[in-house]
Backbone as JSON, one array per atom type, in Angstrom:
{
  "sequence": "MIVRKFSILVTLTLSAIMLASCGNDNSQSKDKHQNEEKDNTQSKQHDSNKHKSSQDNKESSNTHDAQNDNKENSNTHDAQNDNKAAQSKKSHLTQSNSEEIEYARVWNQLGPLKNNMEGMNELNVTKIAKGSKVNPNVKNSAVYPEDVVKLAAPMKAGGSVTYSSNGDGTINVYKNIPYNWVDSSQNDSSKTEQATKEAISKNIQTVKIKPTDNEQVAQLASKIKYQQQ",
  "N": [[-58.61, -32.04, -100.25], [-59.56, -32.07, -97.68], [-57.49, -33.42, -96.47], [-55.48, -31.61, -96.75], [-56.33, -29.5, -95.09], [-56.26, -30.85, -92.69], [-53.57, -31.24, -92.48], [-52.65, -28.65, -92.27], [-53.77, -27.96, -89.85], [-52.47, -29.69, -88.1], [-49.93, -28.7, -88.38], [-50.2, -26.11, -87.31], [-50.87, -26.77, -84.7], [-48.57, -28.04, -83.78], [-46.81, -25.9, -83.97], [-47.84, -24.22, -82.07], [-47.39, -25.72, -79.8], [-44.6, -25.79, -79.75], [-44.05, -23.06, -79.46], [-45.11, -22.6, -76.94], [-43.49, -24.24, -75.46], [-41.0, -23.01, -75.8], [-41.59, -20.62, -74.54], [-41.91, -21.48, -71.94], [-39.36, -22.42, -71.42], [-37.89, -20.06, -71.65], [-39.01, -18.62, -69.54], [-38.32, -20.26, -67.36], [-35.59, -20.05, -67.57], [-35.26, -17.37, -67.13], [-36.22, -17.21, -64.53], [-34.35, -18.82, -63.24], [-32.06, -17.33, -63.71], [-32.7, -15.04, -62.25], [-32.85, -16.16, -59.69], [-30.2, -16.96, -59.38], [-28.94, -14.46, -59.4], [-30.09, -13.46, -57.07], [-29.07, -15.24, -55.18], [-26.34, -14.66, -55.45], [-26.37, -12.02, -54.57], [-27.23, -12.37, -51.92], [-25.08, -13.91, -51.02], [-22.96, -12.11, -51.31], [-23.81, -10.17, -49.49], [-23.75, -11.66, -47.14], [-21.0, -12.23, -47.02], [-20.11, -9.65, -46.72], [-21.26, -8.94, -44.28], [-19.99, -10.82, -42.67], [-17.32, -10.0, -42.95], [-17.51, -7.46, -41.84], [-18.27, -8.14, -39.25], [-16.0, -9.52, -38.49], [-14.13, -7.44, -38.54], [-15.26, -5.82, -36.56], [-14.96, -7.51, -34.33], [-12.18, -7.66, -34.29], [-11.54, -4.97, -33.81], [-12.75, -4.71, -31.32], [-11.24, -6.53, -29.88], [-8.73, -5.31, -30.06], [-9.28, -2.96, -28.66], [-9.83, -4.03, -26.13], [-7.35, -5.19, -25.58], [-5.81, -2.89, -25.5], [-6.94, -1.61, -23.31], [-6.23, -3.44, -21.31], [-3.45, -3.2, -21.48], [-3.17, -0.53, -20.68], [-4.15, -0.76, -18.09], [-2.27, -2.52, -16.97], [0.02, -0.93, -17.24], [-0.73, 1.14, -15.54], [-0.92, -0.24, -13.1], [1.74, -1.02, -12.84], [2.94, 1.48, -12.64], [1.8, 2.38, -10.26], [2.84, 0.47, -8.49], [5.55, 1.08, -8.69], [5.54, 3.64, -7.59], [4.7, 2.99, -5.0], [6.88, 1.48, -4.16], [8.89, 3.43, -4.24], [7.91, 5.15, -2.29], [8.03, 3.48, -0.05], [10.79, 3.02, 0.06], [11.65, 5.62, 0.51], [10.5, 6.06, 2.98], [11.88, 4.28, 4.64], [14.43, 5.21, 4.48], [15.24, 7.18, 6.27], [16.11, 6.11, 8.75], [18.12, 4.28, 8.32], [20.74, 4.3, 9.17], [20.81, 3.75, 11.83], [20.57, 1.57, 14.75], [18.15, -0.8, 16.17], [17.75, -0.23, 18.92], [18.65, 2.43, 19.2], [16.82, 3.68, 17.53], [14.48, 3.23, 18.96], [15.02, 4.74, 21.35], [15.19, 7.31, 20.23], [12.6, 7.63, 19.2], [11.04, 7.47, 21.52], [11.95, 9.73, 22.93], [11.31, 11.71, 21.06], [8.56, 11.64, 21.19], [7.91, 11.99, 23.92], [9.83, 13.56, 25.21], [10.74, 16.65, 26.84], [12.01, 18.54, 25.2], [11.22, 17.85, 22.65], [10.28, 19.19, 20.4], [12.18, 21.07, 19.92], [14.97, 21.26, 18.49], [17.24, 22.73, 18.67], [18.28, 22.86, 21.26], [19.16, 20.32, 21.61], [21.85, 19.03, 21.25], [22.88, 16.66, 21.9], [21.67, 13.41, 22.94], [21.41, 11.97, 25.91], [21.86, 8.7, 27.07], [21.18, 6.33, 29.52], [21.58, 3.12, 30.59], [19.98, 1.19, 32.96], [20.28, -1.4, 35.12], [18.18, -4.1, 36.29], [17.55, -4.23, 39.8], [19.27, -2.25, 40.49], [20.04, 0.7, 42.41], [17.5, 3.08, 42.99], [17.97, 5.7, 43.82], [21.13, 6.47, 43.64], [22.63, 7.83, 45.54], [22.07, 7.28, 48.18], [22.17, 4.88, 50.84], [20.06, 3.27, 51.68], [18.27, 3.1, 49.58], [15.46, 2.22, 47.51], [15.21, -0.39, 44.99], [15.28, -0.85, 41.41], [12.71, -2.78, 39.92], [12.98, -3.92, 37.47], [14.74, -3.88, 34.27], [15.62, -0.65, 33.19], [15.58, 2.38, 31.17], [17.12, 5.51, 30.99], [16.56, 8.55, 29.55], [17.96, 11.64, 28.75], [18.14, 15.18, 28.4], [20.92, 17.37, 27.53], [21.01, 19.36, 29.41], [19.61, 20.29, 32.6], [17.22, 21.69, 32.47], [16.15, 20.68, 30.19], [15.0, 18.31, 30.85], [14.07, 14.81, 31.53], [13.43, 11.31, 30.71], [12.43, 8.37, 32.15], [12.11, 4.95, 31.68], [10.68, 1.64, 31.07], [10.75, -0.99, 28.64], [8.09, -2.75, 27.09], [8.19, -4.44, 24.98], [6.23, -4.61, 23.05], [5.64, -2.37, 21.65], [4.79, -0.6, 23.52], [5.58, 1.33, 26.49], [6.59, 1.59, 29.96], [6.39, 4.37, 31.84], [8.24, 5.92, 34.3], [7.22, 8.35, 36.11], [7.92, 9.72, 38.39], [10.62, 9.84, 38.69], [13.32, 11.93, 39.04], [15.28, 14.41, 37.16], [17.9, 14.62, 38.22], [18.9, 13.04, 41.24], [18.77, 14.56, 44.41], [21.37, 14.85, 46.78], [20.66, 13.25, 49.6], [21.74, 12.2, 51.87], [22.12, 13.16, 54.43], [19.64, 13.46, 55.4], [16.6, 12.18, 56.96], [16.73, 8.77, 57.0], [14.6, 7.03, 56.68], [12.72, 8.54, 55.35], [13.99, 9.06, 52.88], [14.2, 6.49, 51.85], [11.49, 5.85, 51.6], [10.78, 7.7, 49.67], [12.15, 6.8, 47.39], [10.93, 4.34, 47.05], [8.31, 5.05, 46.43], [8.8, 6.28, 44.04], [9.1, 4.23, 42.22], [6.77, 2.88, 42.34], [4.5, 4.42, 42.21], [2.54, 6.62, 40.15], [3.1, 5.61, 37.55], [3.05, 5.28, 34.14], [1.62, 3.72, 31.32], [2.52, 3.87, 28.0], [1.85, 4.07, 24.54], [4.13, 3.92, 21.96], [4.51, 5.78, 19.07], [5.23, 4.63, 15.78], [7.09, 6.51, 14.55], [8.79, 7.82, 11.74], [10.89, 9.89, 10.67], [12.82, 12.79, 9.67], [13.51, 14.18, 11.97], [13.5, 12.25, 14.02], [15.54, 10.66, 13.03], [17.68, 12.44, 13.29], [17.8, 12.72, 16.09], [18.46, 10.08, 16.8], [21.02, 9.97, 15.79], [22.38, 11.55, 17.56], [22.78, 10.3, 19.95], [24.28, 9.63, 23.08], [25.95, 7.51, 25.15], [25.73, 6.95, 28.67], [27.28, 6.27, 31.85], [25.92, 4.83, 34.82]],
  "CA": [[-58.91, -30.8, -99.54], [-59.67, -32.43, -96.27], [-56.13, -33.79, -96.04], [-54.71, -30.36, -96.65], [-56.78, -28.83, -93.88], [-55.75, -31.6, -91.54], [-52.12, -30.99, -92.42], [-52.47, -27.28, -91.75], [-54.17, -27.99, -88.43], [-51.38, -30.34, -87.36], [-48.79, -27.78, -88.38], [-50.51, -25.05, -86.34], [-50.82, -27.34, -83.34], [-47.15, -28.25, -83.43], [-46.2, -24.58, -83.8], [-48.3, -23.71, -80.76], [-46.69, -26.48, -78.74], [-43.22, -25.34, -79.74], [-44.01, -21.71, -78.88], [-45.36, -22.74, -75.49], [-42.29, -24.84, -74.86], [-39.96, -21.96, -75.76], [-41.96, -19.65, -73.5], [-41.61, -22.07, -70.61], [-37.89, -22.45, -71.25], [-37.41, -18.7, -71.37], [-39.46, -18.25, -68.18], [-37.48, -20.99, -66.4], [-34.24, -19.49, -67.65], [-35.3, -16.06, -66.47], [-36.33, -17.45, -63.07], [-33.06, -19.35, -62.79], [-31.12, -16.21, -63.69], [-33.05, -14.19, -61.11], [-32.45, -16.86, -58.47], [-28.74, -16.9, -59.27], [-28.59, -13.11, -58.97], [-30.49, -13.34, -55.65], [-28.08, -16.0, -54.38], [-25.09, -13.89, -55.45], [-26.57, -10.85, -53.7], [-27.22, -12.84, -50.53], [-23.73, -14.34, -50.7], [-22.15, -10.9, -51.12], [-24.24, -9.55, -48.24], [-23.24, -12.51, -46.06], [-19.55, -12.01, -46.93], [-19.91, -8.31, -46.19], [-21.57, -8.98, -42.84], [-18.94, -11.6, -42.03], [-16.13, -9.16, -42.91], [-17.76, -6.4, -40.87], [-18.22, -8.76, -37.92], [-14.59, -9.8, -38.2], [-13.5, -6.16, -38.22], [-15.75, -5.39, -35.24], [-14.3, -8.35, -33.33], [-10.77, -7.27, -34.22], [-11.47, -3.68, -33.12], [-13.07, -4.95, -29.91], [-10.07, -7.19, -29.29], [-7.68, -4.3, -29.92], [-9.66, -2.07, -27.57], [-9.65, -4.78, -24.89], [-5.9, -5.3, -25.34], [-5.31, -1.55, -25.12], [-7.37, -1.38, -21.93], [-5.39, -4.27, -20.45], [-2.12, -2.59, -21.44], [-3.25, 0.67, -19.84], [-4.31, -1.21, -16.7], [-0.97, -3.04, -16.53], [0.92, 0.21, -17.08], [-1.15, 1.85, -14.33], [-0.51, -1.04, -11.95], [3.2, -0.93, -12.74], [3.26, 2.83, -12.15], [1.42, 2.43, -8.84], [3.8, -0.34, -7.75], [6.79, 1.84, -8.63], [5.35, 4.71, -6.62], [4.68, 2.38, -3.67], [8.26, 1.12, -3.83], [9.61, 4.67, -3.95], [7.44, 5.65, -0.98], [8.57, 2.6, 0.98], [12.22, 3.28, 0.17], [11.8, 6.93, 1.12], [10.14, 5.95, 4.39], [12.91, 3.54, 5.35], [15.74, 5.81, 4.29], [15.6, 8.07, 7.37], [16.7, 5.44, 9.91], [18.98, 3.17, 7.9], [22.05, 4.38, 9.81], [20.64, 3.53, 13.27], [20.09, 0.24, 15.13], [16.8, -0.81, 16.72], [17.73, 0.44, 20.22], [18.76, 3.87, 18.97], [15.55, 4.12, 16.96], [13.53, 3.27, 20.08], [15.32, 5.9, 22.2], [14.85, 8.53, 19.5], [11.14, 7.72, 19.1], [10.51, 7.77, 22.86], [12.23, 11.14, 23.23], [10.55, 12.53, 20.11], [7.16, 11.68, 21.61], [7.72, 12.35, 25.32], [10.84, 14.47, 25.74], [10.35, 18.08, 26.94], [12.56, 19.31, 24.08], [10.96, 17.08, 21.43], [10.05, 20.09, 19.27], [13.21, 22.1, 19.92], [16.22, 20.57, 18.2], [18.38, 23.61, 18.92], [18.85, 22.53, 22.56], [19.48, 18.9, 21.66], [23.07, 18.67, 20.53], [23.09, 15.24, 22.18], [20.65, 12.76, 23.73], [22.11, 11.1, 26.84], [21.16, 7.45, 27.35], [21.76, 5.54, 30.61], [20.91, 1.84, 30.81], [19.99, 0.87, 34.38], [19.92, -2.82, 35.26], [17.27, -4.53, 37.37], [18.23, -4.36, 41.09], [20.09, -1.05, 40.75], [19.41, 1.67, 43.31], [16.75, 4.15, 42.37], [18.78, 6.88, 44.14], [22.47, 5.96, 43.95], [23.29, 8.65, 46.55], [21.74, 6.85, 49.54], [22.38, 3.44, 51.05], [18.79, 2.55, 51.88], [17.39, 3.34, 48.43], [14.77, 1.1, 46.85], [15.87, -0.79, 43.74], [14.39, -1.04, 40.27], [12.24, -4.17, 39.78], [13.19, -4.35, 36.08], [15.69, -3.05, 33.53], [15.05, 0.6, 32.71], [16.45, 3.28, 30.4], [16.91, 6.92, 31.28], [16.91, 9.47, 28.48], [18.06, 12.98, 29.32], [18.72, 16.27, 27.61], [22.24, 17.73, 28.07], [20.87, 20.3, 30.52], [18.5, 19.93, 33.49], [15.99, 22.32, 31.99], [15.62, 19.87, 29.09], [14.24, 17.21, 31.4], [14.47, 13.42, 31.3], [12.37, 10.29, 30.65], [12.88, 7.05, 32.61], [11.06, 4.0, 31.27], [11.02, 0.26, 30.71], [10.06, -1.38, 27.42], [7.27, -3.96, 27.19], [8.44, -5.26, 23.81], [5.06, -4.67, 22.17], [5.35, -1.02, 21.18], [4.42, 0.24, 24.66], [6.6, 1.47, 27.53], [6.13, 2.02, 31.28], [7.13, 5.59, 32.17], [8.34, 6.24, 35.73], [7.11, 9.8, 36.05], [8.43, 10.34, 39.63], [12.09, 9.83, 38.7], [13.77, 13.28, 38.66], [16.44, 14.53, 36.27], [19.0, 14.22, 39.12], [18.53, 12.93, 42.65], [19.51, 15.42, 45.33], [22.06, 14.08, 47.82], [19.87, 13.35, 50.83], [22.36, 11.3, 52.85], [22.03, 13.75, 55.76], [18.22, 13.5, 55.78], [16.04, 11.01, 57.63], [16.87, 7.62, 56.11], [13.29, 6.43, 56.42], [12.06, 9.37, 54.35], [14.64, 8.86, 51.58], [13.81, 5.16, 51.38], [10.1, 5.93, 51.17], [10.73, 8.49, 48.43], [12.58, 5.95, 46.28], [9.91, 3.3, 46.87], [7.18, 5.66, 45.73], [9.23, 6.63, 42.68], [8.97, 3.07, 41.32], [5.49, 2.21, 42.57], [3.4, 5.35, 41.98], [2.6, 7.51, 38.98], [3.71, 4.92, 36.41], [2.11, 5.39, 33.01], [1.9, 2.92, 30.13], [2.35, 4.72, 26.81], [2.13, 3.45, 23.24], [5.04, 4.76, 21.18], [4.18, 5.81, 17.65], [6.37, 4.22, 14.93], [7.46, 7.67, 13.74], [9.99, 7.65, 10.93], [11.11, 11.14, 9.95], [14.17, 13.34, 9.78], [13.79, 14.58, 13.35], [13.84, 11.02, 14.73], [16.86, 10.27, 12.54], [18.66, 13.35, 13.89], [17.92, 12.35, 17.5], [19.19, 8.81, 16.86], [22.43, 10.21, 15.48], [22.97, 12.35, 18.63], [22.78, 9.53, 21.2], [25.55, 9.49, 23.78], [25.7, 6.6, 26.27], [26.29, 7.38, 29.95], [27.36, 5.28, 32.92], [25.12, 5.23, 35.98]],
  "C": [[-58.95, -31.02, -98.04], [-58.3, -32.74, -95.72], [-55.31, -32.54, -95.87], [-55.07, -29.58, -95.41], [-56.24, -29.5, -92.64], [-54.26, -31.34, -91.34], [-51.85, -29.62, -91.85], [-52.76, -27.24, -90.26], [-53.06, -28.59, -87.59], [-50.19, -29.41, -87.24], [-49.0, -26.67, -87.36], [-50.4, -25.54, -84.91], [-49.39, -27.51, -82.89], [-46.47, -26.92, -83.16], [-46.57, -24.01, -82.44], [-47.58, -24.39, -79.62], [-45.26, -26.0, -78.62], [-43.1, -23.96, -79.12], [-44.2, -21.77, -77.37], [-44.13, -23.28, -74.78], [-41.17, -23.8, -74.76], [-40.27, -20.94, -74.67], [-41.63, -20.16, -72.12], [-40.11, -22.06, -70.35], [-37.36, -21.06, -70.9], [-37.77, -18.26, -69.96], [-38.59, -18.92, -67.13], [-36.07, -20.43, -66.38], [-34.17, -18.16, -66.92], [-35.36, -16.23, -64.96], [-35.01, -17.94, -62.51], [-32.03, -18.23, -62.68], [-31.39, -15.29, -62.5], [-32.64, -14.84, -59.79], [-30.94, -16.81, -58.26], [-28.3, -15.51, -58.81], [-28.93, -12.89, -57.51], [-29.5, -14.04, -54.76], [-26.76, -15.23, -54.3], [-25.18, -12.68, -54.52], [-26.52, -11.25, -52.23], [-25.82, -13.26, -50.09], [-22.82, -13.14, -50.43], [-22.49, -10.22, -49.8], [-23.71, -10.33, -47.04], [-21.73, -12.29, -45.86], [-19.27, -10.64, -46.33], [-20.15, -8.28, -44.69], [-20.48, -9.73, -42.07], [-17.66, -10.77, -41.88], [-16.28, -8.05, -41.87], [-17.68, -6.94, -39.46], [-16.79, -9.05, -37.52], [-13.85, -8.53, -37.82], [-13.93, -5.66, -36.85], [-15.08, -6.18, -34.13], [-12.85, -7.95, -33.16], [-10.61, -5.95, -33.48], [-11.76, -3.83, -31.64], [-11.9, -5.58, -29.19], [-8.95, -6.19, -29.07], [-7.99, -3.34, -28.78], [-9.45, -2.74, -26.22], [-8.17, -4.91, -24.54], [-5.34, -3.97, -24.88], [-5.69, -1.24, -23.68], [-6.53, -2.17, -20.95], [-3.99, -3.69, -20.33], [-2.11, -1.36, -20.55], [-3.36, 0.3, -18.37], [-2.99, -1.72, -16.16], [0.02, -1.91, -16.31], [0.59, 0.99, -15.82], [-0.72, 1.11, -13.08], [1.0, -0.98, -11.74], [3.62, 0.41, -12.17], [2.95, 2.94, -10.67], [2.42, 1.65, -8.0], [5.14, 0.39, -7.61], [6.69, 2.97, -7.61], [5.34, 4.18, -5.2], [6.1, 2.02, -3.23], [9.08, 2.35, -3.47], [9.22, 5.21, -2.59], [8.01, 4.82, 0.15], [10.06, 2.85, 1.18], [12.47, 4.62, 0.85], [11.51, 6.87, 2.61], [11.24, 5.27, 5.19], [14.26, 4.28, 5.36], [16.18, 6.66, 5.48], [16.41, 7.36, 8.45], [17.64, 4.29, 9.54], [20.33, 3.17, 8.6], [21.98, 4.08, 11.31], [20.18, 2.1, 13.55], [18.75, 0.36, 15.84], [16.71, -0.1, 18.08], [17.77, 1.95, 20.05], [17.46, 4.44, 18.4], [14.49, 4.22, 18.06], [13.76, 4.5, 20.96], [14.89, 7.19, 21.53], [13.34, 8.71, 19.42], [10.53, 8.08, 20.45], [10.73, 9.25, 23.18], [11.43, 12.07, 22.33], [9.1, 12.68, 20.56], [6.98, 12.26, 23.02], [8.71, 13.38, 25.87], [10.39, 15.92, 25.77], [10.86, 18.92, 25.78], [12.29, 18.64, 22.73], [10.76, 17.95, 20.19], [11.08, 21.21, 19.18], [14.57, 21.45, 19.73], [17.44, 21.43, 18.52], [19.06, 23.28, 20.26], [19.28, 21.09, 22.69], [20.7, 18.58, 20.8], [23.49, 17.25, 20.83], [21.92, 14.73, 23.01], [21.35, 11.72, 24.61], [21.25, 9.88, 27.18], [21.91, 6.7, 28.44], [20.95, 4.27, 30.78], [21.08, 1.46, 32.28], [19.47, -0.54, 34.57], [18.95, -3.05, 36.42], [18.07, -4.73, 38.65], [19.12, -3.17, 41.42], [19.31, -0.09, 41.65], [18.68, 2.74, 42.5], [17.47, 5.48, 42.58], [20.17, 6.39, 44.55], [23.16, 6.7, 45.09], [23.02, 8.18, 47.99], [21.84, 5.34, 49.65], [21.07, 2.67, 51.1], [17.78, 2.77, 50.74], [16.69, 2.06, 47.99], [15.47, 0.79, 45.54], [14.83, -0.99, 42.65], [13.99, -2.52, 40.14], [12.46, -4.74, 38.38], [14.26, -3.45, 35.44], [14.97, -1.79, 33.03], [16.08, 1.38, 31.91], [16.1, 4.7, 30.79], [17.44, 7.76, 30.14], [16.94, 10.87, 29.07], [18.66, 13.96, 28.34], [20.06, 16.65, 28.24], [22.17, 18.74, 29.21], [19.61, 19.94, 31.31], [17.18, 20.5, 33.0], [15.34, 21.51, 30.86], [14.85, 18.66, 29.55], [14.78, 15.84, 31.05], [13.24, 12.53, 31.24], [12.98, 8.97, 31.08], [11.77, 6.04, 32.34], [11.61, 2.58, 31.14], [10.19, -0.11, 29.49], [9.3, -2.68, 27.62], [7.44, -4.88, 25.99], [7.28, -5.39, 22.85], [4.67, -3.3, 21.63], [4.9, -0.09, 22.28], [5.56, 0.28, 25.66], [5.92, 1.87, 28.84], [7.0, 3.21, 31.7], [7.06, 5.84, 33.67], [8.38, 7.77, 35.86], [7.64, 10.49, 37.31], [9.95, 10.29, 39.74], [12.58, 11.19, 38.23], [14.94, 13.24, 37.68], [17.71, 14.1, 37.02], [18.44, 14.08, 40.53], [19.41, 13.87, 43.48], [20.15, 14.54, 46.41], [21.33, 14.28, 49.15], [20.43, 12.44, 51.93], [22.26, 11.83, 54.27], [20.58, 13.8, 56.27], [17.81, 12.21, 56.48], [16.06, 9.85, 56.65], [15.53, 6.99, 55.76], [12.54, 7.22, 55.34], [12.67, 9.16, 52.96], [14.29, 7.49, 51.01], [12.39, 5.17, 50.86], [9.98, 6.67, 49.85], [11.13, 7.63, 47.23], [11.58, 4.82, 46.01], [8.72, 3.85, 46.07], [7.54, 6.0, 44.28], [9.04, 5.48, 41.71], [7.64, 2.33, 41.51], [4.29, 3.11, 42.28], [3.66, 6.2, 40.73], [3.4, 6.9, 37.83], [2.68, 4.84, 35.29], [2.56, 4.51, 31.85], [1.54, 3.73, 28.89], [2.67, 3.92, 25.56], [2.98, 4.4, 22.41], [4.7, 4.65, 19.69], [5.42, 5.43, 16.82], [6.79, 5.34, 13.98], [8.77, 7.43, 13.0], [10.17, 8.91, 10.1], [12.51, 11.66, 10.23], [14.51, 13.72, 11.22], [14.19, 13.37, 14.2], [15.24, 10.57, 14.32], [17.95, 11.14, 13.16], [18.89, 13.01, 15.36], [18.73, 11.06, 17.65], [20.67, 9.0, 16.62], [23.14, 10.98, 16.59], [23.05, 11.61, 19.97], [24.19, 9.42, 21.77], [25.29, 8.65, 25.04], [26.45, 7.07, 27.52], [26.36, 6.18, 30.91], [26.56, 5.76, 34.12], [26.01, 5.73, 37.13]]
}
């Protein structure tokens, strides 16, 4: 009887141990399964974030490239416009040399008929060398101390401009030189000599010539006619 009870007790104890062991295994298996599901979820979330980040970077890169393309296109367009403007600016005077352009600019700025092209069917240019008589009509005339240029309209009413160039964009204007000298050979020689001296020593103005480049200057340059003194 005692042996039977002991046997039953051992059997119950072993059954309890086995049940506990199965419970632990099931719990560990459940925990392992939950951990695996958690890892899979985290992995999927990481892959999703990585994919989203990659897409964001790609979109940012595309936006940056598009901005650069637009900037390059804008710069190219601006450069083309600048080139067209430069070509348009130079096109007016391509048929004239540097001297003709200077004469046209001087007359355009200082000539009495600068704003009236109707009376300017030609622009007369006379080059006067250093040492030439200021008034060719008299023997005792003073002489020019430098090379000068005389620009004149085809009629006296149009006036004239006598000047020397300084080579730096400025000119010296001899404002006392008339359109034509009156023949004063019968007058007092001392007075005529004094008049020519004052013409090259008084009322001389230094003027800066504007680098004007327009159709009016081009028209004036095309109407130049050289004269002998």
